[in-house]
N, C-alpha and C positions, 0 to 999 in steps of 0.2 A: 618584651622586657620593660618593665615601669621606668620611668625618669626619675632619677634621684635629684629631686630640687636642692640646691646649694643652699645652706643653711646662711642666713644673713642676720644682723642685730636688729632689734627693734629700734625705732627711732631715736629714743634719748641715748642709747647705746651707741648708735651710729654717729651722733653728734659727738659723743665724748671720744669714740675711737677717731674720728676724722680730726677733733680738735688736736688730739696728742700727735697725729700725724704732721699736722701743720705745724705745730711747736717744734719738731725735730727736723723738718725740713727747713723751715726760716734761721733754725739754729746755725745751720750749715751754712746758709746763705750770707748770714751777718757777721762772720768772724771776719772776713776782709774788712770791711770798715772800721772796726774797733782795733785791729791791729795794723792799720793804714801806716802809722808812722814807723812801724817795724818794718813793714814789708818795703817802704820806700828806701829804708837802709840796706835790705837785702838784695832788692831787684833792680834798684835804681841808683846804685852808689856811684856812678860816672858823673852825676851832677850834684849841684851844690844843694843845700838842705831845702831851700826855697823849690828848687826846680825839680828835686826828687819829690816832694810832696806833692807840688801841682801834677807831675806825671802819675803818680800813685791815684790820687782823685780824678785824673783825666781817664785812665783804665776805668776806675769806679765809675764814670758818668758813660763812658763808651759802652761797656758792659750793658748798662741799663737800656741804650738804645737796639740792644737785640731782645730785649723783653718784648715789644710789640709783634716780633716775629714769632716767638715762643707762644705768645698768647695766641695770636690768631691761628696757629696750628692746633694748640691744644683746645682752644674754643671751638674751633670747627669740628673737632672730634667730639666736644662734649655735646654740643647741640644736634649732632648727627647720631652718635651712638652710645651717649650716655656720659654722665658725670663722672661716675665711678671709673671708667676706663680713661679718662682725661687725669684723673687722680694717680693711678698708678704710673702712668708715663712719667709724670713729674718728679716722682720720687727716685725713680730709676736715673733720670737726667741730672738729678742734684748730686747724690750720693758719690757717685764715680769721681765727678771733678774735684770734690771737696776733699777726698781720700788723696788724691793725686796731688793737690797742692800741697799737703803735709809731707808728702814725700819727694817733693820737687827739690833738685839741687838749686842752690843759690848762684846769684852772678859771680860770686867768687870762686864757685867750682867749674861752671861751664861757660861763663860769659852771657854774652847777650841772647843766646839761646833759651837760658832760664828765663828771661823778661818776656821773649815770645810766648814761651809755653804757658807763663802765669797768664798772659793775656789770653790764650785760647781756652784754658781752664776756665777762667772769670765769665768769659763769653757763654761756655757751656751751662754755668750756674745760672746765668740770667735766662737763657732760653727755658729753663724749667721753671723757674719761679714766675715767669711771665704769664704762664696759663695758669696757674695755681689758684690765684684769687679769685677770678670771675667763677671758676668751677666751685670752689668752697662756699662763697656767698650764695650762690643760686642753689646749691643743693640745701644747705641749712634753712634758708627762708623758705625754699617750696617745701620742706618737711615740717614747718611751723604751723601751729594754731594760728588763725586769722588775728587773733589779739596779741600774739606774741612774736610777730615776724622781726621786730626790732630785736629782741631778746635772742631769739635763734640766729638771726643773721649776723648779730655781733660777735658770735662765737669764732666766725673765721678770722676777726681783726684780734680777737683776745688770743687765739692760737699764734697769729703771726707775732704780735707784740711779746707774747710771753717766749716765744722762739728767740726773739731778738734780745729779750731779758737773760735768757739763759746763757746766750753767747756772751753778753757782757760781763756776766757773773763768772763764767768759766775763765775767760780772758783776764778779769780782775783778779781772781784767785791764783793764776798760773803767774801772773805778773808780781803778785805781792809775796808770793813763795821763792822768787828766784832772783838771782842777781841779774843786772842788766845784761852782763856777759853771757849768762847761762841762757837766759831769753833770746839773745840774738844768736846764739851759737845753735841750740836746739829746742829749747823749751817753746817757742812759737809754734812749732808743729804740732804739739799736744791736743789744743782744741781740734784742730782740722782732722787729725787721725781719728778722733773720736767720732767722727762723722760716719765713719765705717759702721758702728753701733747704731748711732740713731737712723742711719739709712734701712738697715734690716728691719729694725722695729717699726719705722714708719710704713715700709712696705707691707709688712704684715697686717698693721692695723688697716691700711687702705684696701686690702683685699676681702676685709670680712664687712665693709660697710654695704649698705642697701641703696638702689637708686630711688628717685623721689617718685611719688604715684603721679602727680600732674606731669612727669616727662614721660613715664610709661604709657599713660593714657594718649599723650601725644603720638607717640610711636603707633599705638593700636589704631588711632585713628587715621594714618597714614598722611598726617599734616606737619610731618618734619621739614623744616625748610631745606631745600637742596643748596642754597647758597646764603646761609646765615648772615655772613660778613657783607656782602652786596645788599641784602635786604636791609640790615641795619642802616647803613649809609644811604640807601634810596628813601625808606619809609618811616626811619626813626631818627634822622640826622639831628634833628632839634634835641632829641633827648641825649644822643651822642655828646653833642655841643656844652649842654648844661653840666653833665657829669663831668667832662674835661675842664671846664672852667672852674667848678667847684672843687676839682681834684687838687689845682695848683697849690693853694693855701696848705692842703693836708700834707702834701707830698714835700713842698719845701719846708714847712715847719719841723716834720719828723726827722728829715736827714739833718737840719741845721742843729736842733735842740738835741737830739740823743746820738748822733753819729759825729758830725763835724766838730762839736763842742768840745770833744776829747782831744783831737789834735789842737784845735784854738787853745784849750786850757794848758796844754803843755808849753805851747810856742810864746802865748803872750800873757798868761796868769800864773807862769811858773809853779804849776802842779805837777806832781808826780804822776807817771801813767796810773800807777795802782790805784792812788786817790781819787783822782777823776772817774776812772772807771767803777769804784765802788760807789761813790756818790751818784752816777750815771745809774747803776744798776738799781740802788734804793728809790731812786725818783721813777724811773721807768716801772718797777715794780709796783709802787703806789698807784702809778697812772693805770697801768694795766688791771688792777683789781676794781678800778671804777668803770670799766666799759661796760659789763652787764648792766651797772645801775643806770648809766646815761642811756643805754639801748632801751632799757625798760621804761625809762622816763619818756623817751620818744614814741613809745606803744601807747602812752597815756594822754600825752599833750599835742603829739605832732612831731614830724620831722622838721619843718621849716623853722619853730622857734630855735631848736637847738643848733641849726645849722647857722643861723644868723648870730646866735651867741659867740659860738665858736670861731667865727671869722672876725667879729667885731673884737673880740680879747685878743687874738693874736695881732691884730693891728697894734695893740698897746704893748704887747710882748716884745715885739720888733724894735722898740725903743730903748729897752732896757736889758736885753738878753747879753749883749756882747761887752758892753761898757761894764755889766756887772761881773762878768766872769774875766774881765781883765784886770780886776781889782783885787783886793786883800781879803774882804770879808766874806768867809767860808758860808755863814748862816745865810746872807744875801743871795749867794750862788745857789744855794738848795731850794730857797724860796722861789726864786724867779724861774728857774728850771722846771719845778715842780707845777707852779702856775701855768706854764707854757703848756705843760702836758695834760693839764686838767682841760684847758679850752680847746685842746686837740681832742680829747676823747669825747668831750660833748658834741662836738663836731662829728667825729667819726662814728659814734654809738648810734646816731640817726642817720649818717650817710651810707653805711652798708644796706640796710633794708631800702632806702629812697633808690638807690641804683637798681635793686631786683625789682621795685614796684615801677620803674620807668620804662620796663621792656616786657613784652610777651614772652612766653616760654620758648617759644620757635626761636628766638634770635637772642636770648638772655644773655648768655655767656659772650657772644659775640659782641653786643651792644656795650656790656660792662668793659670788655677787654679794650674796644675801641676807644672808649671815653676814659677809664679809670687807669688802666695798664699804660697806656700812651702818655697820659698825664703824669704819672708815676715815674715814667723811664725818662722822658724829657726834663721836667721839673724837679723831681725827687732825685733822680741820679746825677743830675748836674749841680745841684745845689752846694756840695761841698767844693767842688771845683771853682764855680762862680764866687763863693765867698772867698776863697784862697785868691783867686784872681782879681777881686775887687780891694782886698787888703794891699796885696802886692803891687797894684797900679795906682792905688790913691792915697796908700799910707793910712787910711783912716780904719781903724779896727773896728767901728760901729757900722761900716758900710754893709756887711751882710744883714744887719738887723733891719735896716732901711729897706733892703731887697726884700726880707721877710714881710714887712709891712705892705709894701707895693703888692706883692703876690695875694696878701690877706685881702686887700681893697678889690681886686679882680675877682675873687672868689665872693666875697660879699655881694657885688653887684649881680653875679649869676643866681645866687640862692635868693635873692630878694625878686627874682622874676619868676620863681618856680610855683606851681600848685601844690597845695597838700595832698600827700599820697597814702598817709597811714590807715586810711580806711578802705582804700582800694584793693578789690580782690584779684589775685593773681590769675592770669588767663593764659 
C-alpha cells in the first residue's frame, strides 16, 4: 500500500501559520503581567498593597526561573526529533494552565489554596513558553533565503510582541468596559478564558507547519547531536555567554517598559488602569510594526550596528522613563515609552538572526535556550520584582531606570566584542 505523505504548507505559509500560533500562545502567557495589580488583590489580600504587589511580582519572577527547565526539555526535543514536535508540545502546555487560571477560585473563596494553585499554574505556563522561542527562531531562520535571515527570523519576535500586544488590548478593553467592582468580581477572568479559543487555534496552526530542510538533512546524514545541551556548553560556551550577556538589556527593557510600567503608572503616576493599558497597547503596537523593518535593515548593513545602537539608546532611556511616568505630562509619557520601544526593536530585529547564526544546526535550539532563555528568565522575569523592591527600599522612584541603564551597559560591552555574522552561511 502506498504511503500517503502528510500535506504541509509551503515556506511562506509555514512562517505565517507559525507566527499566528506564536501570537496566540504569547497572548496567554502575557495576561498575568497586565493584570498583576488585579491578581495581587484577589490572591494576596492578606498583605498590604506594597507586599501584595511584591508577592505577585515575586511569583512572576519565580515562574520565569522554570523557563530554562522547559527550554532545555523542549530544545532537546527540537534538536533531536524536530522543531515542529517542539512547537506542538508548547501549545498544549500553555493552553490548559491559562484556562484554569480563568476558572480558579480566589483567596476569598478557598483561602491560601487559591494562591498555591495560582503559583502552580503560572509555573506550568513558564515551562511552555521557555521552549517556544528557540524553536521558532531556529525554524524561521533555517527556512529563510540567505539574504533575508534577519527578516524571517524576526517573525518570531513579531509574533511574540503581537501576542503581548493582543493581551494588552484585551485587558485594556475589558477594564474600560467594566466598573472596578465587576472587574474584580468576574471580569478579570474573561481574557484568561479566551485562552481556550486561542489554544485550539494555535494547536491547529502548529500541526500544519513543515520542518526545515537544513534540519531534515541533518537527520538524514546521521549527525544529530546525542547531547545538544552538553555540546553547547563544552564546544560553544563563548557564543552562549555572549547571547546571555546581550539578552540582559533586551529582557530588562521589555519587562520594565511594557509590563511593569502599568503597575508603576497606577501607583506613582495616578493613571487609571484602562488609560495606561490603552497607551501601552498603542505604543507596543507601533513598536511591533517596526520589527520587520529593523530586521530587514540588519540584513542590509549587518547585525552589529543595530545591536550597538539599541544598547546605547536604552542607556539614555533609563534616565528618563520613570521620572516621566511619575509626572503629569501625558504626551511626554507616550513619547518616552515609544522611544524606548524603538531602541528595543532596533536591537531585537538584529538579535534574533544573530543568535541563530552563532550556533550550528545540531545544537542551535539548545545554544539559544541556554543563552537567551536563561537570560530572559533571570533578568526579564525578575525586572518588575527588582523595580518594586528598589523603590520600596530606597524611596527613589527613578531607581528602576538606573537599573535599566546599568543592564544596558553590560549588554553594550558584550555586543562590542562580537564579530559580524550576517553573511555567515547556516551550517
